All heavy atoms as TSV, in Angstrom:
chain	resi	resn	atom	element	x	y	z
A	1	MET	N	N	196.432	-68.494	20.554
A	1	MET	CA	C	197.540	-69.311	20.060
A	1	MET	C	C	197.463	-69.387	18.539
A	1	MET	O	O	196.392	-69.562	17.986
A	1	MET	CB	C	197.462	-70.718	20.629
A	1	MET	CG	C	197.723	-70.820	22.108
A	1	MET	SD	S	197.693	-72.515	22.674
A	1	MET	CE	C	199.376	-72.957	22.407
A	2	ASP	N	N	198.605	-69.294	17.920
A	2	ASP	CA	C	198.594	-69.425	16.473
A	2	ASP	C	C	198.760	-70.890	16.072
A	2	ASP	O	O	198.964	-71.766	16.897
A	2	ASP	CB	C	199.663	-68.540	15.833
A	2	ASP	CG	C	201.072	-68.917	16.272
A	2	ASP	OD1	O	201.201	-69.669	17.232
A	2	ASP	OD2	O	202.028	-68.438	15.640
A	3	ILE	N	N	198.672	-71.125	14.784
A	3	ILE	CA	C	198.647	-72.505	14.273
A	3	ILE	C	C	199.967	-73.233	14.522
A	3	ILE	O	O	199.985	-74.441	14.727
A	3	ILE	CB	C	198.262	-72.504	12.774
A	3	ILE	CG1	C	197.960	-73.914	12.284
A	3	ILE	CG2	C	199.360	-71.888	11.930
A	3	ILE	CD1	C	196.697	-74.483	12.826
A	4	TRP	N	N	201.108	-72.523	14.533
A	4	TRP	CA	C	202.398	-73.196	14.726
A	4	TRP	C	C	202.523	-73.729	16.143
A	4	TRP	O	O	202.992	-74.840	16.365
A	4	TRP	CB	C	203.540	-72.231	14.426
A	4	TRP	CG	C	203.534	-71.776	13.009
A	4	TRP	CD1	C	203.242	-70.527	12.558
A	4	TRP	CD2	C	203.787	-72.564	11.848
A	4	TRP	NE1	N	203.306	-70.499	11.195
A	4	TRP	CE2	C	203.633	-71.733	10.738
A	4	TRP	CE3	C	204.121	-73.898	11.646
A	4	TRP	CZ2	C	203.814	-72.182	9.438
A	4	TRP	CZ3	C	204.294	-74.347	10.354
A	4	TRP	CH2	C	204.142	-73.502	9.264
A	5	ASN	N	N	202.103	-72.947	17.118
A	5	ASN	CA	C	202.174	-73.412	18.501
A	5	ASN	C	C	201.201	-74.553	18.758
A	5	ASN	O	O	201.475	-75.441	19.560
A	5	ASN	CB	C	201.912	-72.264	19.466
A	5	ASN	CG	C	203.043	-71.264	19.479
A	5	ASN	OD1	O	204.168	-71.594	19.136
A	5	ASN	ND2	N	202.741	-70.044	19.847
A	6	MET	N	N	200.045	-74.515	18.115
A	6	MET	CA	C	199.067	-75.602	18.282
A	6	MET	C	C	199.629	-76.922	17.769
A	6	MET	O	O	199.467	-77.958	18.404
A	6	MET	CB	C	197.771	-75.273	17.546
A	6	MET	CG	C	196.851	-74.371	18.313
A	6	MET	SD	S	196.334	-75.073	19.880
A	6	MET	CE	C	195.198	-76.313	19.329
A	7	GLY	N	N	200.277	-76.899	16.610
A	7	GLY	CA	C	200.865	-78.122	16.057
A	7	GLY	C	C	201.934	-78.684	16.966
A	7	GLY	O	O	202.015	-79.900	17.179
A	8	PHE	N	N	202.753	-77.813	17.511
A	8	PHE	CA	C	203.812	-78.265	18.412
A	8	PHE	C	C	203.221	-78.842	19.683
A	8	PHE	O	O	203.640	-79.901	20.154
A	8	PHE	CB	C	204.747	-77.093	18.733
A	8	PHE	CG	C	205.972	-77.495	19.488
A	8	PHE	CD1	C	207.049	-78.040	18.829
A	8	PHE	CD2	C	206.035	-77.341	20.865
A	8	PHE	CE1	C	208.182	-78.415	19.520
A	8	PHE	CE2	C	207.160	-77.712	21.560
A	8	PHE	CZ	C	208.241	-78.253	20.887
A	9	LEU	N	N	202.219	-78.167	20.229
A	9	LEU	CA	C	201.589	-78.613	21.475
A	9	LEU	C	C	200.856	-79.936	21.290
A	9	LEU	O	O	200.997	-80.854	22.100
A	9	LEU	CB	C	200.630	-77.546	21.992
A	9	LEU	CG	C	199.896	-77.877	23.283
A	9	LEU	CD1	C	200.874	-77.988	24.427
A	9	LEU	CD2	C	198.848	-76.834	23.572
A	10	VAL	N	N	200.094	-80.052	20.218
A	10	VAL	CA	C	199.322	-81.279	19.975
A	10	VAL	C	C	200.250	-82.470	19.770
A	10	VAL	O	O	200.030	-83.546	20.344
A	10	VAL	CB	C	198.375	-81.083	18.766
A	10	VAL	CG1	C	197.788	-82.405	18.318
A	10	VAL	CG2	C	197.284	-80.092	19.098
A	11	THR	N	N	201.302	-82.283	18.983
A	11	THR	CA	C	202.214	-83.401	18.741
A	11	THR	C	C	202.998	-83.752	20.003
A	11	THR	O	O	203.276	-84.932	20.250
A	11	THR	CB	C	203.169	-83.064	17.592
A	11	THR	OG1	O	202.401	-82.616	16.470
A	11	THR	CG2	C	203.959	-84.281	17.175
A	12	THR	N	N	203.330	-82.775	20.823
A	12	THR	CA	C	203.991	-83.062	22.095
A	12	THR	C	C	203.071	-83.886	22.995
A	12	THR	O	O	203.521	-84.841	23.651
A	12	THR	CB	C	204.392	-81.750	22.787
A	12	THR	OG1	O	205.296	-81.044	21.942
A	12	THR	CG2	C	205.057	-82.017	24.122
A	13	LEU	N	N	201.799	-83.544	23.023
A	13	LEU	CA	C	200.842	-84.330	23.806
A	13	LEU	C	C	200.693	-85.747	23.252
A	13	LEU	O	O	200.554	-86.706	24.016
A	13	LEU	CB	C	199.488	-83.623	23.844
A	13	LEU	CG	C	199.446	-82.333	24.663
A	13	LEU	CD1	C	198.082	-81.665	24.519
A	13	LEU	CD2	C	199.760	-82.602	26.114
A	14	ILE	N	N	200.732	-85.881	21.932
A	14	ILE	CA	C	200.668	-87.217	21.326
A	14	ILE	C	C	201.874	-88.050	21.756
A	14	ILE	O	O	201.732	-89.230	22.101
A	14	ILE	CB	C	200.566	-87.109	19.791
A	14	ILE	CG1	C	199.203	-86.551	19.399
A	14	ILE	CG2	C	200.813	-88.451	19.120
A	14	ILE	CD1	C	199.071	-86.206	17.929
A	15	PHE	N	N	203.059	-87.452	21.740
A	15	PHE	CA	C	204.253	-88.176	22.199
A	15	PHE	C	C	204.120	-88.565	23.668
A	15	PHE	O	O	204.521	-89.663	24.068
A	15	PHE	CB	C	205.514	-87.326	21.987
A	15	PHE	CG	C	206.170	-87.544	20.660
A	15	PHE	CD1	C	206.010	-86.636	19.636
A	15	PHE	CD2	C	206.967	-88.649	20.432
A	15	PHE	CE1	C	206.604	-86.818	18.414
A	15	PHE	CE2	C	207.580	-88.860	19.211
A	15	PHE	CZ	C	207.401	-87.933	18.199
A	16	ALA	N	N	203.564	-87.683	24.494
A	16	ALA	CA	C	203.389	-87.990	25.910
A	16	ALA	C	C	202.425	-89.159	26.101
A	16	ALA	O	O	202.684	-90.068	26.901
A	16	ALA	CB	C	202.887	-86.761	26.657
A	17	VAL	N	N	201.330	-89.159	25.353
A	17	VAL	CA	C	200.353	-90.253	25.452
A	17	VAL	C	C	200.975	-91.563	24.981
A	17	VAL	O	O	200.796	-92.612	25.620
A	17	VAL	CB	C	199.077	-89.910	24.647
A	17	VAL	CG1	C	198.183	-91.116	24.489
A	17	VAL	CG2	C	198.335	-88.766	25.310
A	18	ILE	N	N	201.715	-91.525	23.877
A	18	ILE	CA	C	202.380	-92.744	23.390
A	18	ILE	C	C	203.381	-93.252	24.425
A	18	ILE	O	O	203.488	-94.465	24.665
A	18	ILE	CB	C	203.055	-92.478	22.033
A	18	ILE	CG1	C	201.994	-92.302	20.952
A	18	ILE	CG2	C	204.023	-93.593	21.667
A	18	ILE	CD1	C	202.528	-91.854	19.614
A	19	GLY	N	N	204.121	-92.339	25.074
A	19	GLY	CA	C	205.075	-92.747	26.109
A	19	GLY	C	C	204.389	-93.392	27.300
A	19	GLY	O	O	204.864	-94.387	27.841
A	20	ILE	N	N	203.248	-92.841	27.705
A	20	ILE	CA	C	202.503	-93.414	28.834
A	20	ILE	C	C	201.954	-94.789	28.473
A	20	ILE	O	O	202.052	-95.738	29.259
A	20	ILE	CB	C	201.382	-92.452	29.270
A	20	ILE	CG1	C	201.987	-91.214	29.910
A	20	ILE	CG2	C	200.416	-93.128	30.230
A	20	ILE	CD1	C	201.009	-90.089	30.151
A	21	ILE	N	N	201.400	-94.916	27.271
A	21	ILE	CA	C	200.862	-96.212	26.834
A	21	ILE	C	C	201.982	-97.246	26.724
A	21	ILE	O	O	201.826	-98.387	27.170
A	21	ILE	CB	C	200.110	-96.060	25.501
A	21	ILE	CG1	C	198.827	-95.260	25.713
A	21	ILE	CG2	C	199.799	-97.421	24.887
A	21	ILE	CD1	C	198.118	-94.877	24.431
A	22	ALA	N	N	203.138	-96.851	26.166
A	22	ALA	CA	C	204.265	-97.779	26.055
A	22	ALA	C	C	204.784	-98.180	27.440
A	22	ALA	O	O	205.141	-99.346	27.661
A	22	ALA	CB	C	205.382	-97.148	25.235
A	23	SER	N	N	204.789	-97.253	28.376
A	23	SER	CA	C	205.231	-97.579	29.747
A	23	SER	C	C	204.284	-98.568	30.414
A	23	SER	O	O	204.719	-99.510	31.086
A	23	SER	CB	C	205.316	-96.302	30.590
A	23	SER	OG	O	206.265	-95.429	30.070
A	24	LEU	N	N	202.983	-98.350	30.216
A	24	LEU	CA	C	202.009	-99.288	30.797
A	24	LEU	C	C	202.099	-100.668	30.153
A	24	LEU	O	O	202.022	-101.690	30.852
A	24	LEU	CB	C	200.597	-98.724	30.642
A	24	LEU	CG	C	200.275	-97.498	31.499
A	24	LEU	CD1	C	198.898	-96.957	31.142
A	24	LEU	CD2	C	200.373	-97.822	32.969
A	25	CYS	N	N	202.270	-100.703	28.836
A	25	CYS	CA	C	202.409	-101.996	28.150
A	25	CYS	C	C	203.665	-102.731	28.617
A	25	CYS	O	O	203.647	-103.954	28.804
A	25	CYS	CB	C	202.441	-101.795	26.641
A	25	CYS	SG	S	200.852	-101.328	25.945
A	26	THR	N	N	204.745	-101.989	28.795
A	26	THR	CA	C	205.977	-102.597	29.283
A	26	THR	C	C	205.794	-103.122	30.698
A	26	THR	O	O	206.257	-104.207	31.034
A	26	THR	CB	C	207.122	-101.563	29.255
A	26	THR	OG1	O	207.275	-101.082	27.931
A	26	THR	CG2	C	208.419	-102.165	29.722
A	27	ARG	N	N	205.097	-102.360	31.513
A	27	ARG	CA	C	204.854	-102.771	32.902
A	27	ARG	C	C	204.002	-104.044	32.960
A	27	ARG	O	O	204.243	-104.920	33.784
A	27	ARG	CB	C	204.138	-101.624	33.622
A	27	ARG	CG	C	203.854	-101.867	35.036
A	27	ARG	CD	C	205.032	-101.496	35.876
A	27	ARG	NE	N	204.626	-101.568	37.268
A	27	ARG	CZ	C	205.433	-101.894	38.229
A	27	ARG	NH1	N	206.679	-102.147	37.963
A	27	ARG	NH2	N	205.011	-101.965	39.452
A	28	ILE	N	N	203.018	-104.145	32.067
A	28	ILE	CA	C	202.119	-105.304	32.074
A	28	ILE	C	C	202.770	-106.524	31.421
A	28	ILE	O	O	202.716	-107.632	31.959
A	28	ILE	CB	C	200.796	-104.948	31.368
A	28	ILE	CG1	C	200.029	-103.921	32.193
A	28	ILE	CG2	C	199.941	-106.193	31.138
A	28	ILE	CD1	C	198.843	-103.311	31.469
A	29	CYS	N	N	203.398	-106.334	30.267
A	29	CYS	CA	C	203.908	-107.465	29.480
A	29	CYS	C	C	205.249	-108.000	29.974
A	29	CYS	O	O	205.526	-109.188	29.829
A	29	CYS	CB	C	204.038	-107.068	28.016
A	29	CYS	SG	S	202.457	-106.674	27.246
A	30	CYS	N	N	206.101	-107.142	30.483
A	30	CYS	CA	C	207.460	-107.547	30.872
A	30	CYS	C	C	207.641	-107.429	32.371
A	30	CYS	O	O	208.455	-106.634	32.859
A	30	CYS	CB	C	208.487	-106.693	30.145
A	30	CYS	SG	S	208.380	-106.768	28.370
A	31	ASN	N	N	206.906	-108.203	33.137
A	31	ASN	CA	C	206.989	-108.155	34.586
A	31	ASN	C	C	207.949	-109.238	35.058
A	31	ASN	O	O	207.576	-110.379	35.280
A	31	ASN	CB	C	205.597	-108.352	35.193
A	31	ASN	CG	C	205.568	-107.986	36.645
A	31	ASN	OD1	O	206.552	-107.510	37.188
A	31	ASN	ND2	N	204.437	-108.218	37.274
A	32	ARG	N	N	209.233	-108.867	35.219
A	32	ARG	CA	C	210.258	-109.845	35.584
A	32	ARG	C	C	211.009	-109.479	36.852
A	32	ARG	O	O	212.140	-109.889	37.048
A	32	ARG	CB	C	211.257	-109.979	34.438
A	32	ARG	CG	C	210.625	-110.493	33.186
A	32	ARG	CD	C	211.635	-110.708	32.118
A	32	ARG	NE	N	210.969	-111.172	30.904
A	32	ARG	CZ	C	211.512	-111.187	29.731
A	32	ARG	NH1	N	212.745	-110.769	29.577
A	32	ARG	NH2	N	210.836	-111.619	28.691
A	33	GLY	N	N	210.433	-108.687	37.676
A	33	GLY	CA	C	211.104	-108.291	38.912
A	33	GLY	C	C	211.374	-106.801	38.923
A	33	GLY	O	O	211.353	-106.139	37.894
A	34	PRO	N	N	211.652	-106.263	40.113
A	34	PRO	CA	C	211.792	-104.814	40.233
A	34	PRO	C	C	212.968	-104.230	39.440
A	34	PRO	O	O	212.864	-103.167	38.862
A	34	PRO	CB	C	211.964	-104.582	41.730
A	34	PRO	CG	C	212.274	-105.902	42.319
A	34	PRO	CD	C	211.772	-106.947	41.377
A	35	SER	N	N	214.071	-104.957	39.381
A	35	SER	CA	C	215.242	-104.432	38.681
A	35	SER	C	C	215.009	-104.391	37.175
A	35	SER	O	O	215.319	-103.390	36.516
A	35	SER	CB	C	216.455	-105.300	38.999
A	35	SER	OG	O	217.577	-104.842	38.297
A	36	ALA	N	N	214.457	-105.457	36.618
A	36	ALA	CA	C	214.185	-105.505	35.182
A	36	ALA	C	C	213.081	-104.521	34.806
A	36	ALA	O	O	213.141	-103.894	33.750
A	36	ALA	CB	C	213.808	-106.918	34.760
A	37	ASN	N	N	212.080	-104.384	35.668
A	37	ASN	CA	C	211.003	-103.431	35.392
A	37	ASN	C	C	211.534	-102.000	35.327
A	37	ASN	O	O	211.128	-101.220	34.464
A	37	ASN	CB	C	209.913	-103.521	36.459
A	37	ASN	CG	C	209.092	-104.776	36.327
A	37	ASN	OD1	O	209.127	-105.454	35.301
A	37	ASN	ND2	N	208.364	-105.108	37.372
A	38	LEU	N	N	212.434	-101.661	36.232
A	38	LEU	CA	C	213.019	-100.325	36.232
A	38	LEU	C	C	213.839	-100.096	34.967
A	38	LEU	O	O	213.783	-99.019	34.365
A	38	LEU	CB	C	213.891	-100.126	37.476
A	38	LEU	CG	C	214.538	-98.758	37.615
A	38	LEU	CD1	C	213.472	-97.670	37.724
A	38	LEU	CD2	C	215.454	-98.741	38.824
A	39	LEU	N	N	214.586	-101.100	34.541
A	39	LEU	CA	C	215.380	-100.992	33.320
A	39	LEU	C	C	214.477	-100.791	32.112
A	39	LEU	O	O	214.718	-99.913	31.280
A	39	LEU	CB	C	216.254	-102.230	33.130
A	39	LEU	CG	C	217.025	-102.282	31.812
A	39	LEU	CD1	C	218.055	-101.168	31.759
A	39	LEU	CD2	C	217.661	-103.640	31.624
A	40	HIS	N	N	213.424	-101.593	32.005
A	40	HIS	CA	C	212.505	-101.468	30.869
A	40	HIS	C	C	211.813	-100.110	30.863
A	40	HIS	O	O	211.673	-99.483	29.802
A	40	HIS	CB	C	211.467	-102.584	30.898
A	40	HIS	CG	C	212.046	-103.943	30.682
A	40	HIS	ND1	N	211.520	-105.070	31.273
A	40	HIS	CD2	C	213.109	-104.378	29.971
A	40	HIS	CE1	C	212.225	-106.122	30.919
A	40	HIS	NE2	N	213.200	-105.717	30.117
A	41	LEU	N	N	211.380	-99.658	32.000
A	41	LEU	CA	C	210.721	-98.359	32.092
A	41	LEU	C	C	211.680	-97.227	31.705
A	41	LEU	O	O	211.312	-96.303	30.985
A	41	LEU	CB	C	210.189	-98.140	33.505
A	41	LEU	CG	C	209.340	-96.894	33.716
A	41	LEU	CD1	C	208.084	-96.962	32.863
A	41	LEU	CD2	C	208.999	-96.744	35.179
A	42	THR	N	N	212.921	-97.324	32.163
A	42	THR	CA	C	213.927	-96.327	31.815
A	42	THR	C	C	214.184	-96.304	30.315
A	42	THR	O	O	214.287	-95.229	29.703
A	42	THR	CB	C	215.240	-96.606	32.567
A	42	THR	OG1	O	214.977	-96.640	33.966
A	42	THR	CG2	C	216.286	-95.548	32.266
A	43	LEU	N	N	214.249	-97.459	29.690
A	43	LEU	CA	C	214.484	-97.535	28.250
A	43	LEU	C	C	213.310	-96.955	27.459
A	43	LEU	O	O	213.510	-96.243	26.470
A	43	LEU	CB	C	214.751	-98.979	27.825
A	43	LEU	CG	C	216.073	-99.582	28.296
A	43	LEU	CD1	C	216.146	-101.059	27.912
A	43	LEU	CD2	C	217.242	-98.821	27.705
A	44	VAL	N	N	212.101	-97.240	27.882
A	44	VAL	CA	C	210.918	-96.725	27.186
A	44	VAL	C	C	210.846	-95.206	27.312
A	44	VAL	O	O	210.597	-94.504	26.327
A	44	VAL	CB	C	209.633	-97.394	27.727
A	44	VAL	CG1	C	208.397	-96.664	27.245
A	44	VAL	CG2	C	209.581	-98.839	27.302
A	45	ILE	N	N	211.071	-94.686	28.500
A	45	ILE	CA	C	211.017	-93.234	28.697
A	45	ILE	C	C	212.133	-92.548	27.920
A	45	ILE	O	O	211.906	-91.513	27.274
A	45	ILE	CB	C	211.079	-92.893	30.195
A	45	ILE	CG1	C	209.786	-93.344	30.873
A	45	ILE	CG2	C	211.299	-91.405	30.411
A	45	ILE	CD1	C	209.807	-93.230	32.373
A	46	THR	N	N	213.334	-93.111	27.942
A	46	THR	CA	C	214.451	-92.533	27.199
A	46	THR	C	C	214.170	-92.539	25.696
A	46	THR	O	O	214.434	-91.548	25.007
A	46	THR	CB	C	215.747	-93.297	27.497
A	46	THR	OG1	O	215.996	-93.264	28.904
A	46	THR	CG2	C	216.933	-92.697	26.760
A	47	ALA	N	N	213.635	-93.625	25.181
A	47	ALA	CA	C	213.315	-93.702	23.753
A	47	ALA	C	C	212.242	-92.688	23.375
A	47	ALA	O	O	212.337	-92.032	22.328
A	47	ALA	CB	C	212.860	-95.113	23.397
A	48	THR	N	N	211.235	-92.527	24.212
A	48	THR	CA	C	210.172	-91.564	23.925
A	48	THR	C	C	210.715	-90.137	23.923
A	48	THR	O	O	210.412	-89.351	23.019
A	48	THR	CB	C	209.048	-91.693	24.966
A	48	THR	OG1	O	208.569	-93.036	24.974
A	48	THR	CG2	C	207.907	-90.757	24.648
A	49	VAL	N	N	211.523	-89.803	24.906
A	49	VAL	CA	C	212.088	-88.452	24.983
A	49	VAL	C	C	213.031	-88.194	23.803
A	49	VAL	O	O	213.007	-87.110	23.208
A	49	VAL	CB	C	212.807	-88.238	26.332
A	49	VAL	CG1	C	213.621	-86.955	26.327
A	49	VAL	CG2	C	211.797	-88.225	27.459
A	50	CYS	N	N	213.837	-89.174	23.426
A	50	CYS	CA	C	214.753	-88.993	22.302
A	50	CYS	C	C	213.993	-88.819	20.988
A	50	CYS	O	O	214.360	-87.973	20.163
A	50	CYS	CB	C	215.713	-90.177	22.197
A	50	CYS	SG	S	216.969	-90.187	23.483
A	51	CYS	N	N	212.945	-89.598	20.778
A	51	CYS	CA	C	212.136	-89.443	19.562
A	51	CYS	C	C	211.449	-88.081	19.538
A	51	CYS	O	O	211.404	-87.422	18.498
A	51	CYS	CB	C	211.101	-90.554	19.467
A	51	CYS	SG	S	211.785	-92.155	19.064
A	52	TRP	N	N	210.932	-87.634	20.684
A	52	TRP	CA	C	210.295	-86.319	20.738
A	52	TRP	C	C	211.309	-85.214	20.464
A	52	TRP	O	O	211.019	-84.273	19.727
A	52	TRP	CB	C	209.651	-86.083	22.101
A	52	TRP	CG	C	209.122	-84.691	22.207
A	52	TRP	CD1	C	207.944	-84.232	21.715
A	52	TRP	CD2	C	209.778	-83.568	22.804
A	52	TRP	NE1	N	207.826	-82.884	21.986
A	52	TRP	CE2	C	208.932	-82.455	22.648
A	52	TRP	CE3	C	210.989	-83.399	23.464
A	52	TRP	CZ2	C	209.259	-81.194	23.117
A	52	TRP	CZ3	C	211.319	-82.139	23.937
A	52	TRP	CH2	C	210.460	-81.064	23.766
A	53	MET	N	N	212.519	-85.327	21.043
A	53	MET	CA	C	213.525	-84.304	20.819
A	53	MET	C	C	213.943	-84.242	19.359
A	53	MET	O	O	214.123	-83.154	18.798
A	53	MET	CB	C	214.753	-84.546	21.707
A	53	MET	CG	C	214.536	-84.156	23.143
A	53	MET	SD	S	215.958	-84.455	24.194
A	53	MET	CE	C	217.205	-83.497	23.395
A	54	MET	N	N	214.081	-85.386	18.706
A	54	MET	CA	C	214.432	-85.406	17.284
A	54	MET	C	C	213.343	-84.726	16.474
A	54	MET	O	O	213.626	-83.911	15.592
A	54	MET	CB	C	214.652	-86.851	16.826
A	54	MET	CG	C	215.076	-86.973	15.412
A	54	MET	SD	S	216.684	-86.226	15.178
A	54	MET	CE	C	216.746	-86.166	13.413
A	55	TRP	N	N	212.092	-85.058	16.748
A	55	TRP	CA	C	210.983	-84.428	16.035
A	55	TRP	C	C	210.949	-82.925	16.306
A	55	TRP	O	O	210.764	-82.120	15.387
A	55	TRP	CB	C	209.649	-85.058	16.451
A	55	TRP	CG	C	208.498	-84.296	15.890
A	55	TRP	CD1	C	207.974	-84.416	14.650
A	55	TRP	CD2	C	207.779	-83.248	16.546
A	55	TRP	NE1	N	206.965	-83.513	14.488
A	55	TRP	CE2	C	206.820	-82.776	15.632
A	55	TRP	CE3	C	207.853	-82.668	17.803
A	55	TRP	CZ2	C	205.947	-81.754	15.956
A	55	TRP	CZ3	C	206.983	-81.646	18.117
A	55	TRP	CH2	C	206.036	-81.211	17.193
A	56	ALA	N	N	211.111	-82.518	17.556
A	56	ALA	CA	C	211.032	-81.098	17.921
A	56	ALA	C	C	212.140	-80.287	17.265
A	56	ALA	O	O	211.903	-79.174	16.787
A	56	ALA	CB	C	211.086	-80.944	19.439
A	57	ILE	N	N	213.349	-80.823	17.220
A	57	ILE	CA	C	214.461	-80.105	16.596
A	57	ILE	C	C	214.206	-79.912	15.113
A	57	ILE	O	O	214.406	-78.819	14.569
A	57	ILE	CB	C	215.792	-80.841	16.859
A	57	ILE	CG1	C	216.167	-80.713	18.334
A	57	ILE	CG2	C	216.901	-80.316	15.964
A	57	ILE	CD1	C	217.292	-81.620	18.765
A	58	VAL	N	N	213.746	-80.956	14.438
A	58	VAL	CA	C	213.449	-80.837	13.003
A	58	VAL	C	C	212.288	-79.879	12.775
A	58	VAL	O	O	212.327	-79.030	11.882
A	58	VAL	CB	C	213.148	-82.232	12.404
A	58	VAL	CG1	C	212.611	-82.120	11.000
A	58	VAL	CG2	C	214.402	-83.085	12.429
A	59	TYR	N	N	211.259	-79.960	13.594
A	59	TYR	CA	C	210.087	-79.089	13.450
A	59	TYR	C	C	210.461	-77.629	13.662
A	59	TYR	O	O	210.089	-76.754	12.872
A	59	TYR	CB	C	209.018	-79.523	14.457
A	59	TYR	CG	C	207.722	-78.759	14.361
A	59	TYR	CD1	C	206.753	-79.113	13.444
A	59	TYR	CD2	C	207.469	-77.678	15.205
A	59	TYR	CE1	C	205.558	-78.415	13.352
A	59	TYR	CE2	C	206.281	-76.971	15.125
A	59	TYR	CZ	C	205.329	-77.346	14.201
A	59	TYR	OH	O	204.154	-76.653	14.109
A	60	LEU	N	N	211.199	-77.348	14.724
A	60	LEU	CA	C	211.570	-75.970	15.025
A	60	LEU	C	C	212.593	-75.422	14.043
A	60	LEU	O	O	212.607	-74.222	13.758
A	60	LEU	CB	C	212.088	-75.863	16.456
A	60	LEU	CG	C	211.040	-76.142	17.538
A	60	LEU	CD1	C	211.697	-76.140	18.908
A	60	LEU	CD2	C	209.912	-75.128	17.474
A	61	ALA	N	N	213.460	-76.273	13.501
A	61	ALA	CA	C	214.439	-75.816	12.517
A	61	ALA	C	C	213.755	-75.381	11.227
A	61	ALA	O	O	214.274	-74.520	10.511
A	61	ALA	CB	C	215.450	-76.919	12.231
A	62	GLN	N	N	212.604	-75.953	10.911
A	62	GLN	CA	C	211.886	-75.561	9.705
A	62	GLN	C	C	211.109	-74.263	9.900
A	62	GLN	O	O	210.789	-73.581	8.925
A	62	GLN	CB	C	210.929	-76.665	9.277
A	62	GLN	CG	C	211.639	-77.896	8.800
A	62	GLN	CD	C	210.675	-79.012	8.442
A	62	GLN	OE1	O	209.480	-78.804	8.371
A	62	GLN	NE2	N	211.206	-80.193	8.218
A	63	MET	N	N	210.818	-73.892	11.131
A	63	MET	CA	C	210.079	-72.653	11.375
A	63	MET	C	C	210.945	-71.421	11.135
A	63	MET	O	O	210.487	-70.442	10.544
A	63	MET	CB	C	209.529	-72.639	12.798
A	63	MET	CG	C	208.390	-73.596	13.011
A	63	MET	SD	S	207.815	-73.617	14.701
A	63	MET	CE	C	207.170	-71.975	14.877
A	64	LYS	N	N	212.176	-71.434	11.607
A	64	LYS	CA	C	213.103	-70.316	11.428
A	64	LYS	C	C	214.435	-70.862	10.913
A	64	LYS	O	O	215.353	-71.109	11.693
A	64	LYS	CB	C	213.331	-69.599	12.757
A	64	LYS	CG	C	212.091	-69.070	13.386
A	64	LYS	CD	C	212.075	-67.604	13.327
A	64	LYS	CE	C	210.783	-67.151	14.018
A	64	LYS	NZ	N	210.532	-65.798	13.837
A	65	PRO	N	N	214.546	-71.077	9.599
A	65	PRO	CA	C	215.788	-71.656	9.070
A	65	PRO	C	C	216.979	-70.709	9.244
A	65	PRO	O	O	216.831	-69.490	9.209
A	65	PRO	CB	C	215.483	-71.889	7.596
A	65	PRO	CG	C	214.320	-71.030	7.288
A	65	PRO	CD	C	213.573	-70.813	8.566
A	66	LEU	N	N	218.155	-71.281	9.460
A	66	LEU	CA	C	219.358	-70.478	9.619
A	66	LEU	C	C	219.839	-69.932	8.278
A	66	LEU	O	O	220.377	-68.834	8.198
A	66	LEU	CB	C	220.466	-71.320	10.262
A	66	LEU	CG	C	220.207	-71.779	11.692
A	66	LEU	CD1	C	221.345	-72.685	12.158
A	66	LEU	CD2	C	220.094	-70.588	12.611
A	67	ILE	N	N	219.676	-70.713	7.227
A	67	ILE	CA	C	220.120	-70.303	5.898
A	67	ILE	C	C	218.891	-69.931	5.088
A	67	ILE	O	O	218.003	-70.757	4.869
A	67	ILE	CB	C	220.889	-71.437	5.207
A	67	ILE	CG1	C	222.100	-71.828	6.046
A	67	ILE	CG2	C	221.287	-71.025	3.810
A	67	ILE	CD1	C	222.820	-73.053	5.553
A	68	VAL	N	N	218.846	-68.683	4.655
A	68	VAL	CA	C	217.708	-68.203	3.879
A	68	VAL	C	C	218.082	-68.286	2.402
A	68	VAL	O	O	219.134	-67.799	2.005
A	68	VAL	CB	C	217.355	-66.752	4.257
A	68	VAL	CG1	C	216.202	-66.223	3.428
A	68	VAL	CG2	C	217.052	-66.656	5.737
A	69	PRO	N	N	217.235	-68.889	1.568
A	69	PRO	CA	C	217.555	-68.968	0.147
A	69	PRO	C	C	217.605	-67.579	-0.489
A	69	PRO	O	O	216.769	-66.725	-0.189
A	69	PRO	CB	C	216.414	-69.786	-0.441
A	69	PRO	CG	C	215.588	-70.252	0.674
A	69	PRO	CD	C	215.994	-69.558	1.908
A	70	ILE	N	N	218.582	-67.363	-1.340
A	70	ILE	CA	C	218.697	-66.091	-2.047
A	70	ILE	C	C	218.345	-66.342	-3.503
A	70	ILE	O	O	219.016	-67.130	-4.184
A	70	ILE	CB	C	220.131	-65.524	-1.927
A	70	ILE	CG1	C	220.476	-65.309	-0.447
A	70	ILE	CG2	C	220.288	-64.243	-2.721
A	70	ILE	CD1	C	221.930	-64.947	-0.206
A	71	LEU	N	N	217.299	-65.695	-3.976
A	71	LEU	CA	C	216.869	-65.855	-5.354
A	71	LEU	C	C	217.638	-64.907	-6.255
A	71	LEU	O	O	217.847	-63.735	-5.931
A	71	LEU	CB	C	215.364	-65.578	-5.473
A	71	LEU	CG	C	214.442	-66.485	-4.656
A	71	LEU	CD1	C	212.995	-66.034	-4.794
A	71	LEU	CD2	C	214.588	-67.919	-5.104
A	72	SER	N	N	218.037	-65.403	-7.418
A	72	SER	CA	C	218.709	-64.533	-8.388
A	72	SER	C	C	217.639	-63.796	-9.191
A	72	SER	O	O	216.444	-64.083	-9.108
A	72	SER	CB	C	219.597	-65.365	-9.303
A	72	SER	OG	O	218.824	-66.265	-10.058
A	73	GLU	N	N	218.057	-62.855	-9.987
A	73	GLU	CA	C	217.118	-62.031	-10.763
A	73	GLU	C	C	216.344	-62.851	-11.784
A	73	GLU	O	O	215.227	-62.532	-12.120
A	73	GLU	CB	C	217.891	-60.916	-11.464
A	73	GLU	CG	C	218.522	-59.916	-10.513
A	73	GLU	CD	C	217.488	-59.133	-9.744
A	73	GLU	OE1	O	216.426	-58.799	-10.293
A	73	GLU	OE2	O	217.724	-58.864	-8.551
A	74	GLY	N	N	216.925	-63.940	-12.289
A	74	GLY	CA	C	216.270	-64.739	-13.335
A	74	GLY	C	C	215.178	-65.662	-12.811
A	74	GLY	O	O	214.373	-66.190	-13.561
A	75	GLU	N	N	215.092	-65.863	-11.529
A	75	GLU	CA	C	214.135	-66.831	-10.977
A	75	GLU	C	C	212.862	-66.185	-10.534
A	75	GLU	O	O	212.693	-65.212	-10.000
A	75	GLU	CB	C	214.777	-67.581	-9.811
A	75	GLU	CG	C	215.944	-68.427	-10.258
A	75	GLU	CD	C	216.558	-69.172	-9.099
A	75	GLU	OE1	O	215.975	-69.227	-8.005
A	75	GLU	OE2	O	217.662	-69.691	-9.275
């Protein structure tokens, strides 16, 4: 594995661990019945996935940019 894939993999695992810890904290701290627990768990998982997707899109966009800078002769 090269260094770019390692960074992506490690940070993805970090997001997964943070999501699991946040889910457990929500389960322990906000125990208000099955319906509320399901709502809280859904919100935590959705927030974790959305944050990971935002990070992944920005990370991958920097690896292969769509617009390549063109240097002029003077630079």
